[in-house]
C-alpha positions in Angstrom: 0.0 0.0 0.0 1.4 3.3 -1.0 2.2 5.8 1.7 1.5 9.5 1.3 3.4 12.5 2.7 2.6 16.2 2.4 5.1 18.8 3.5 4.5 22.6 3.1 7.2 25.2 2.9 8.1 28.3 1.0 8.7 26.5 -2.3 6.2 24.9 -4.6 5.6 21.2 -4.6 7.0 18.4 -6.8 5.5 15.0 -7.1 7.6 12.0 -6.6 6.7 8.3 -7.0 8.7 5.1 -7.1 8.8 1.6 -5.8 5.2 1.7 -4.6 5.8 4.9 -2.6 3.8 8.0 -3.6 5.0 11.3 -2.1 4.7 15.0 -2.4 7.8 16.9 -1.1 9.3 20.3 -1.2 12.6 20.2 -3.1 14.5 22.9 -1.3 18.0 21.4 -2.1 20.5 24.2 -1.9 18.1 26.4 0.0 20.6 26.7 2.9 23.3 27.9 0.5 21.1 30.0 -1.8 21.5 33.1 0.3 18.1 34.6 -0.4 14.9 33.6 -2.2 12.0 35.4 -3.8 8.9 34.2 -2.1 6.7 37.2 -1.6 3.3 37.5 -3.3 3.8 41.2 -3.9 7.2 40.8 -5.5 10.7 41.0 -4.1 11.8 43.8 -1.8 14.2 46.3 -3.3 17.3 47.8 -1.7 15.4 51.0 -0.9 12.9 49.0 1.2 10.0 49.4 -1.3 8.4 46.6 -3.3 9.1 45.9 -6.9 6.1 46.1 -9.2 4.4 42.8 -10.0 5.4 41.3 -13.4 3.1 41.5 -16.4 1.3 38.4 -17.4 2.3 38.9 -21.1 4.8 36.6 -22.6 5.0 37.9 -26.1 8.4 37.4 -27.7 7.9 39.9 -30.5 10.3 42.9 -30.5 8.5 46.2 -29.7 7.9 48.7 -32.5 11.1 50.4 -33.4 13.1 48.0 -31.3 13.7 50.6 -28.6 12.4 48.6 -25.6 14.0 45.3 -24.8 12.7 42.6 -22.6 14.3 39.3 -21.6 12.1 37.6 -24.3 13.1 39.7 -27.2 16.7 40.5 -26.3 19.6 38.2 -27.3 20.1 35.3 -25.0 23.2 34.6 -23.0 25.2 31.8 -24.6 26.4 29.7 -21.7 29.8 28.1 -21.6 30.4 24.4 -21.2 32.4 23.1 -18.3 36.0 22.1 -19.3 36.3 19.4 -16.6 34.4 17.2 -14.3 34.8 16.7 -10.5 32.8 14.1 -8.7 29.8 14.2 -11.0 29.5 17.9 -11.5 30.9 20.1 -14.3 33.8 22.4 -13.4 36.5 24.4 -15.2 34.7 27.7 -16.2 36.6 30.7 -17.5 37.6 33.7 -15.3 34.9 36.1 -16.5 31.3 37.2 -15.6 30.0 34.8 -18.3 32.1 32.1 -16.7 30.6 32.7 -13.3 27.0 32.8 -14.7 27.7 29.6 -16.7 29.1 27.9 -13.6 26.1 28.9 -11.4 23.6 27.6 -14.0 25.6 24.4 -14.5 25.9 23.7 -10.8 22.2 24.3 -10.1 21.1 22.1 -12.9 23.4 19.2 -12.1 23.3 19.0 -8.2 21.8 15.7 -7.1 18.5 16.1 -5.3 18.1 12.7 -3.5 21.4 10.9 -3.3 23.2 12.4 -0.2 26.5 10.6 -1.0 26.7 12.1 -4.5 25.5 15.5 -3.2 28.4 15.6 -0.7 30.9 14.8 -3.4 29.4 17.5 -5.6 29.3 20.2 -2.9 32.8 19.3 -1.9 34.0 19.9 -5.4 32.3 23.4 -5.8 32.4 24.8 -2.2 34.8 27.7 -1.5 37.4 27.2 1.2 35.9 30.0 3.2 32.5 28.1 3.3 33.1 24.5 4.5 29.6 24.6 6.1 28.1 24.8 2.6 28.9 21.1 2.1 27.0 19.9 5.2 24.2 22.3 4.6 23.6 21.0 1.0 23.7 17.3 2.2 21.4 18.1 5.1 18.8 19.5 2.7 19.0 16.3 0.6 18.4 14.2 3.7 15.4 16.3 4.8 13.8 15.8 1.4 14.5 12.0 1.6 12.9 11.8 5.1 10.0 13.9 3.9 9.1 11.4 1.2 9.5 8.3 3.4 13.0 7.3 2.4 15.9 6.5 4.8 18.0 9.6 5.6 20.9 8.4 3.6 21.0 6.5 0.3 20.7 6.7 -3.4 17.9 7.8 -5.7 15.2 5.2 -6.0 15.0 3.4 -9.3 12.6 4.8 -11.7 12.9 8.5 -10.8 14.9 11.1 -12.7 15.0 14.8 -12.3 15.5 17.7 -14.7 16.3 21.2 -13.6 16.1 23.9 -16.3 17.4 27.4 -15.6 15.7 29.8 -18.0 17.1 33.2 -17.0 19.9 34.6 -15.0 21.1 38.0 -13.5 24.7 38.4 -12.5 26.1 41.2 -10.3 29.7 41.6 -9.0 30.0 41.9 -5.2 33.5 43.4 -5.2 35.6 45.7 -7.3 37.8 43.0 -8.7 34.9 41.0 -10.3 36.1 37.9 -8.5 33.0 37.5 -6.4 29.7 37.4 -8.4 26.2 36.8 -7.3 24.0 35.0 -9.8 20.2 35.0 -9.6 18.4 32.2 -11.5 14.9 31.4 -12.5 14.3 27.7 -13.1 11.8 24.9 -13.6 12.2 21.5 -12.1 10.5 18.3 -13.3 10.4 14.6 -12.2 10.0 11.7 -14.6 8.7 8.5 -13.1 9.1 5.1 -14.8 5.9 3.8 -16.2 4.0 6.9 -15.1 5.5 9.6 -17.3 6.3 13.2 -16.5 5.5 14.9 -13.2 2.1 16.6 -13.3 2.9 19.1 -10.6 6.4 20.4 -11.3 8.2 23.4 -9.9 7.9 26.4 -12.2 9.4 29.9 -12.2 11.4 29.3 -9.0 14.0 31.9 -8.1 17.3 31.3 -6.2 20.8 32.5 -6.2 24.4 31.3 -5.8 27.4 33.5 -4.9 30.5 32.4 -6.9 34.1 33.2 -5.9 37.1 32.8 -8.1 39.4 30.4 -6.3 42.0 28.0 -7.3 41.4 28.5 -11.0 37.6 28.0 -10.9 34.3 29.4 -9.6 33.4 28.2 -6.1 30.2 28.6 -4.1 30.7 30.9 -1.1 28.4 31.7 1.8 30.9 34.0 3.5 28.9 36.7 5.4 31.2 39.3 3.9 29.5 38.7 0.6 26.1 37.5 1.6 25.5 40.9 3.3 25.9 42.6 -0.1 23.3 40.6 -1.9 20.3 42.7 -3.0 17.0 41.5 -4.5 16.5 42.3 -8.2 13.2 43.1 -9.8 11.0 40.1 -10.2 11.7 38.2 -13.4 9.2 38.4 -16.2 10.1 37.6 -19.8 8.0 40.4 -21.1 9.1 43.1 -18.6 11.3 46.0 -19.7 12.0 46.6 -16.0 13.3 43.0 -15.6 15.6 43.5 -18.6 16.8 46.9 -17.4 17.7 45.3 -14.0 19.8 42.7 -15.8 17.7 39.6 -16.3 18.7 37.7 -19.4 17.4 34.5 -20.8 20.1 31.8 -21.2 20.8 29.2 -23.7 23.5 26.5 -24.2 26.4 27.9 -26.1 
């Protein structure tokens, strides 16, 4: 008999099912290391303490008349770079540039394991900055919380028959220091589960927003949670593909290069 679990939190729900166990769980993996999240109904707070305007519902991708006003949907997309190496199941080796930091953040977020705590530890160890060793345990802890929430043992692999896909659609990058060696990357993403013999998830996460702070260290971009940098993170305008305000704030759609 299938058991059912229902956990509520700030994030939306994602349905999981495998080996006779049906579960609804919050996938907050990385929440402890994603410094801030956008979860207000009235839009994210701005640095001046006011509230950003709610995004438009329009999703038109046609350029405006005269091409004078850009939106994330009609502006050129960011061509992301591919990792040049692999470390413990996660792509590494991104160039020393703002594009390299953005590409690293997107690649990390899409490839982090969501249910296997052993793999998750290896991945976080590969991408965590030396100033943030707690990032590793925090990432693993989130995976174990999700496992327990869906009725699995705290530690173990991903059950047979379940695969996940995280798709980052847009990103916004801002340097947090004068050198450009510490960059905060906001991301908007969708996350899906595919279940063997049952098809795709019918209640996926959509339009979730998170961020990672990347620090250039040892020839690659590493995730840092150093308070020196987290204190400098500011909310952007809410992402909307048809908003000129979102584009002006720095939101860009991304694509594989």
